[in-house]
C-alpha positions as a LaTeX table, in Angstrom:
\begin{tabular}{lrrr}
\hline
Residue & $x$ (\AA) & $y$ (\AA) & $z$ (\AA) \\
\hline
Met1 & $-21.16$ & 3.17 & $-7.76$ \\
Glu2 & $-21.41$ & 6.22 & $-9.98$ \\
Asn3 & $-18.80$ & 6.41 & $-12.75$ \\
Val4 & $-16.31$ & 9.25 & $-12.40$ \\
Thr5 & $-15.25$ & 10.84 & $-15.66$ \\
Ile6 & $-12.86$ & 13.53 & $-16.82$ \\
Glu7 & $-13.59$ & 15.40 & $-20.05$ \\
Ile8 & $-10.99$ & 17.72 & $-21.51$ \\
Met9 & $-12.19$ & 21.01 & $-22.94$ \\
Glu10 & $-10.19$ & 22.14 & $-25.96$ \\
Asn11 & $-7.79$ & 24.82 & $-24.74$ \\
Gly12 & $-9.82$ & 24.94 & $-21.52$ \\
Pro13 & $-10.46$ & 23.20 & $-18.22$ \\
Leu14 & $-10.95$ & 19.62 & $-17.12$ \\
Ile15 & $-14.58$ & 18.83 & $-16.57$ \\
Val16 & $-14.91$ & 16.23 & $-13.77$ \\
Ser17 & $-18.20$ & 14.47 & $-13.18$ \\
Gly18 & $-19.30$ & 12.24 & $-10.33$ \\
Leu19 & $-16.28$ & 12.79 & $-8.12$ \\
Lys20 & $-16.77$ & 12.34 & $-4.35$ \\
Asn21 & $-13.18$ & 12.10 & $-3.08$ \\
Phe22 & $-11.25$ & 15.31 & $-3.84$ \\
Gln23 & $-8.35$ & 16.53 & $-1.68$ \\
Asn24 & $-6.10$ & 19.59 & $-1.76$ \\
Ser25 & $-2.34$ & 19.47 & $-1.39$ \\
Lys26 & $-2.69$ & 19.52 & 2.40 \\
Gly27 & $-4.81$ & 16.35 & 2.36 \\
Glu28 & $-7.91$ & 18.32 & 3.27 \\
Ala29 & $-11.20$ & 17.16 & 1.74 \\
Leu30 & $-12.81$ & 19.46 & $-0.80$ \\
Ser31 & $-16.52$ & 19.20 & $-1.52$ \\
Pro32 & $-16.98$ & 18.93 & $-5.26$ \\
Lys33 & $-20.29$ & 19.38 & $-6.94$ \\
Asp34 & $-21.57$ & 16.68 & $-9.34$ \\
Arg35 & $-19.72$ & 18.48 & $-12.08$ \\
Ile36 & $-16.68$ & 20.71 & $-11.61$ \\
Ala37 & $-14.33$ & 22.58 & $-13.88$ \\
Leu38 & $-10.67$ & 22.35 & $-12.89$ \\
Cys39 & $-8.02$ & 24.80 & $-14.13$ \\
Arg40 & $-5.26$ & 23.40 & $-16.29$ \\
Cys41 & $-3.77$ & 26.63 & $-17.69$ \\
Gly42 & $-2.19$ & 27.55 & $-14.37$ \\
Glu43 & $-3.59$ & 31.09 & $-14.41$ \\
Ser44 & $-6.80$ & 30.83 & $-12.45$ \\
Ala45 & $-7.11$ & 33.10 & $-9.40$ \\
Asn46 & $-9.42$ & 30.50 & $-7.89$ \\
Lys47 & $-7.25$ & 27.40 & $-8.12$ \\
Pro48 & $-7.92$ & 24.52 & $-8.44$ \\
Tyr49 & $-11.10$ & 25.74 & $-10.12$ \\
Cys50 & $-11.34$ & 27.31 & $-13.53$ \\
Asp51 & $-12.22$ & 31.04 & $-13.65$ \\
Gly52 & $-11.97$ & 31.52 & $-17.41$ \\
Ser53 & $-8.34$ & 32.76 & $-17.32$ \\
His54 & $-7.39$ & 30.36 & $-20.11$ \\
Thr55 & $-9.12$ & 32.64 & $-22.60$ \\
Ala56 & $-7.11$ & 35.75 & $-21.76$ \\
Ala57 & $-3.93$ & 33.68 & $-21.41$ \\
Lys58 & $-4.54$ & 32.17 & $-24.84$ \\
Phe59 & $-3.85$ & 28.75 & $-23.34$ \\
Ser60 & $-3.16$ & 25.90 & $-25.75$ \\
Gly61 & $-3.93$ & 22.36 & $-24.70$ \\
Ile62 & $-2.11$ & 20.82 & $-27.68$ \\
Arg63 & 0.30 & 18.00 & $-26.91$ \\
Glu64 & 3.73 & 19.11 & $-28.16$ \\
Ile65 & 5.51 & 15.80 & $-28.31$ \\
Asp66 & 4.84 & 12.79 & $-30.52$ \\
Lys67 & 5.91 & 9.87 & $-28.38$ \\
Ser68 & 3.98 & 6.75 & $-27.55$ \\
Leu69 & 2.50 & 6.71 & $-24.05$ \\
Thr70 & 2.95 & 2.92 & $-23.85$ \\
Lys71 & 6.71 & 2.59 & $-24.42$ \\
Glu72 & 8.37 & 1.00 & $-21.39$ \\
Lys73 & 11.86 & $-0.20$ & $-20.50$ \\
Ile74 & 12.13 & $-3.32$ & $-18.37$ \\
Tyr75 & 14.85 & $-3.73$ & $-15.76$ \\
Glu76 & 15.08 & $-7.40$ & $-14.90$ \\
Gly77 & 16.01 & $-8.66$ & $-11.44$ \\
Lys78 & 16.32 & $-12.06$ & $-9.84$ \\
Glu79 & 12.87 & $-11.88$ & $-8.10$ \\
Ile80 & 11.20 & $-8.82$ & $-9.54$ \\
Ser81 & 11.43 & $-6.87$ & $-12.78$ \\
Ile82 & 10.65 & $-3.11$ & $-12.83$ \\
His83 & 8.89 & $-1.47$ & $-15.77$ \\
Asp84 & 9.68 & 2.17 & $-16.37$ \\
Asn85 & 7.77 & 4.48 & $-18.71$ \\
Arg86 & 9.63 & 7.85 & $-19.01$ \\
Val87 & 6.97 & 9.47 & $-21.28$ \\
Ile88 & 4.16 & 9.32 & $-18.72$ \\
Cys89 & 6.39 & 10.15 & $-15.71$ \\
Cys90 & 5.45 & 13.32 & $-13.78$ \\
His91 & 8.78 & 13.37 & $-11.85$ \\
Ala92 & 7.19 & 13.27 & $-8.42$ \\
Thr93 & 10.53 & 11.75 & $-7.29$ \\
Glu94 & 8.87 & 9.37 & $-4.85$ \\
Cys95 & 11.03 & 6.52 & $-6.10$ \\
Val96 & 14.43 & 8.28 & $-5.84$ \\
Glu97 & 13.69 & 9.90 & $-2.57$ \\
Gln98 & 12.38 & 6.80 & $-0.84$ \\
Leu99 & 14.53 & 4.06 & $-2.38$ \\
Ser100 & 17.75 & 5.56 & $-3.78$ \\
Ser101 & 19.47 & 2.19 & $-3.61$ \\
Val102 & 17.24 & 0.91 & $-6.49$ \\
Phe103 & 16.35 & 4.15 & $-8.27$ \\
Arg104 & 19.71 & 5.86 & $-8.93$ \\
Leu105 & 19.57 & 8.95 & $-11.09$ \\
Glu106 & 23.36 & 9.32 & $-11.40$ \\
Glu107 & 24.06 & 5.73 & $-12.43$ \\
Arg108 & 23.43 & 3.60 & $-15.48$ \\
Pro109 & 21.35 & 1.53 & $-15.60$ \\
Trp110 & 19.46 & 3.87 & $-13.32$ \\
Ile111 & 17.25 & 1.10 & $-11.93$ \\
Asp112 & 18.66 & $-2.02$ & $-10.16$ \\
Pro113 & 15.85 & $-4.32$ & $-8.88$ \\
Asp114 & 18.32 & $-6.46$ & $-6.92$ \\
Arg115 & 19.36 & $-3.81$ & $-4.42$ \\
Ala116 & 16.32 & $-3.93$ & $-2.07$ \\
Glu117 & 13.76 & $-6.42$ & $-0.78$ \\
Val118 & 10.88 & $-7.16$ & $-3.14$ \\
Glu119 & 8.28 & $-6.00$ & $-0.62$ \\
Thr120 & 10.04 & $-2.67$ & $-0.26$ \\
Ile121 & 10.24 & $-2.11$ & $-4.01$ \\
Ile122 & 6.53 & $-2.89$ & $-4.44$ \\
Glu123 & 5.62 & $-0.47$ & $-1.66$ \\
Val124 & 7.52 & 2.37 & $-3.40$ \\
Ile125 & 6.21 & 1.53 & $-6.84$ \\
Lys126 & 2.63 & 1.75 & $-5.48$ \\
Lys127 & 3.32 & 5.34 & $-4.49$ \\
Cys128 & 4.13 & 6.34 & $-8.07$ \\
Pro129 & 1.25 & 8.71 & $-8.97$ \\
Ser130 & 1.66 & 8.80 & $-12.72$ \\
Gly131 & 1.69 & 5.09 & $-13.55$ \\
Ala132 & 5.24 & 5.36 & $-14.91$ \\
Leu133 & 6.40 & 2.46 & $-12.67$ \\
Ser134 & 5.00 & $-1.04$ & $-12.49$ \\
Tyr135 & 6.43 & $-4.48$ & $-11.89$ \\
Thr136 & 6.45 & $-8.14$ & $-12.88$ \\
Ile137 & 6.83 & $-11.12$ & $-10.63$ \\
Asn138 & 6.68 & $-14.71$ & $-11.91$ \\
Glu139 & 5.72 & $-13.46$ & $-15.38$ \\
Lys140 & 2.69 & $-11.57$ & $-14.08$ \\
His141 & 2.61 & $-7.82$ & $-14.68$ \\
Tyr142 & 1.22 & $-5.71$ & $-11.83$ \\
Arg143 & 0.21 & $-2.13$ & $-12.75$ \\
Asp144 & $-3.07$ & $-1.09$ & $-11.06$ \\
Gln145 & $-4.44$ & $-1.03$ & $-7.54$ \\
Asp146 & $-7.88$ & $-1.47$ & $-6.00$ \\
Arg147 & $-8.85$ & 2.01 & $-4.91$ \\
Glu148 & $-11.88$ & 4.26 & $-4.82$ \\
Pro149 & $-11.99$ & 6.98 & $-7.42$ \\
Ala150 & $-10.13$ & 10.11 & $-6.17$ \\
Ile151 & $-8.17$ & 13.17 & $-7.17$ \\
Gln152 & $-5.41$ & 14.41 & $-4.96$ \\
Ile153 & $-3.83$ & 17.81 & $-5.78$ \\
Ala154 & $-0.02$ & 17.59 & $-5.53$ \\
Lys155 & 1.59 & 20.57 & $-3.87$ \\
Asn156 & 2.54 & 23.04 & $-6.62$ \\
Gly157 & 2.09 & 20.12 & $-9.02$ \\
Pro158 & $-0.42$ & 18.05 & $-10.97$ \\
Tyr159 & $-3.81$ & 16.48 & $-10.30$ \\
Asp160 & $-2.97$ & 12.91 & $-9.22$ \\
Val161 & $-5.92$ & 10.74 & $-10.35$ \\
Ser162 & $-6.55$ & 7.28 & $-8.94$ \\
Gly163 & $-9.25$ & 4.64 & $-8.70$ \\
Asp164 & $-10.27$ & 3.99 & $-12.26$ \\
Val165 & $-11.46$ & 7.40 & $-13.32$ \\
Ala166 & $-12.34$ & 7.37 & $-17.00$ \\
Leu167 & $-10.42$ & 9.89 & $-19.07$ \\
Lys168 & $-12.39$ & 10.84 & $-22.16$ \\
Val169 & $-9.64$ & 11.00 & $-24.77$ \\
Glu170 & $-8.92$ & 9.14 & $-27.97$ \\
Glu171 & $-7.30$ & 5.74 & $-27.75$ \\
Gly172 & $-3.81$ & 7.04 & $-28.54$ \\
Leu173 & $-3.96$ & 9.37 & $-25.53$ \\
Gln174 & $-5.22$ & 6.77 & $-23.06$ \\
Pro175 & $-2.73$ & 6.48 & $-20.14$ \\
Pro176 & $-0.94$ & 3.12 & $-19.72$ \\
Ser177 & $-2.74$ & 2.74 & $-16.39$ \\
Lys178 & $-6.44$ & 3.48 & $-16.55$ \\
Glu179 & $-6.44$ & 3.36 & $-12.73$ \\
His180 & $-3.89$ & 6.09 & $-11.93$ \\
Tyr181 & $-2.24$ & 8.95 & $-13.82$ \\
Ser182 & $-1.20$ & 12.61 & $-13.32$ \\
Leu183 & $-2.72$ & 15.48 & $-15.22$ \\
Cys184 & $-1.01$ & 18.82 & $-15.83$ \\
Arg185 & $-2.50$ & 21.88 & $-14.10$ \\
Cys186 & 0.38 & 24.41 & $-14.52$ \\
Gly187 & $-0.18$ & 24.74 & $-18.29$ \\
Ala188 & 3.51 & 24.15 & $-19.24$ \\
Ser189 & 3.63 & 20.41 & $-19.88$ \\
Lys190 & 4.60 & 19.36 & $-23.40$ \\
Asn191 & 2.83 & 16.07 & $-22.83$ \\
Lys192 & $-0.66$ & 17.46 & $-22.21$ \\
Pro193 & $-3.01$ & 16.45 & $-20.83$ \\
Phe194 & $-0.45$ & 14.63 & $-18.66$ \\
Cys195 & 2.11 & 16.16 & $-16.31$ \\
Asp196 & 5.75 & 15.94 & $-17.41$ \\
Gly197 & 7.26 & 17.74 & $-14.44$ \\
Ala198 & 7.29 & 21.19 & $-16.10$ \\
His199 & 5.75 & 22.74 & $-12.97$ \\
Arg200 & 9.19 & 22.46 & $-11.41$ \\
Asp201 & 10.83 & 24.24 & $-14.32$ \\
Ile202 & 8.46 & 27.21 & $-14.18$ \\
Asp203 & 8.31 & 27.31 & $-10.32$ \\
Phe204 & 4.55 & 26.84 & $-10.47$ \\
Ser205 & 2.93 & 27.76 & $-7.11$ \\
Asp206 & $-0.57$ & 27.75 & $-5.78$ \\
Glu207 & $-0.29$ & 28.89 & $-2.18$ \\
Gly208 & $-3.45$ & 28.33 & $-0.26$ \\
Asn209 & $-4.66$ & 25.37 & $-2.45$ \\
\hline
\end{tabular}
């Protein structure tokens, strides 16, 4: 199998090589070339592809926060413990919308692993696109899944990458999960190249993509 890689151009697009599975926010298959440039400034008129707008927009790809990408908090339960990494979270809200009994934004602690069946919790955690959530059972930590390399565009949101796509960044910027992570494409994240949910704050929209 050909390796799929993502290279980040300084203050410019994502250069994706070798990708075969690429879907828009409607779940429709896109037909990428062997090498494509994806917009991450949010200004392209040809989203999701780069059209050079980052230059006129004076886009900066600099990461504005200085927080470790590997810091996690563990919420221990009787049968399963849930790991939560707030720094890498893209706020897709899959967890709170699908399992509000366990993931409770208005309560502290906000995660209670004993309020749902283990299988249900695992199913929801596997839907976390950013890699912020993982779990431990019987002292074994489960983080990644066995999937083919793919990029799914989230509606008005990030590029959700899965399937062990190599991100060409320095070690300190490697995501906790090498198998799945979410990359900013609105240009507003303070945790670039990763999504931090800023697309919601700026009402980012890409109708038709």
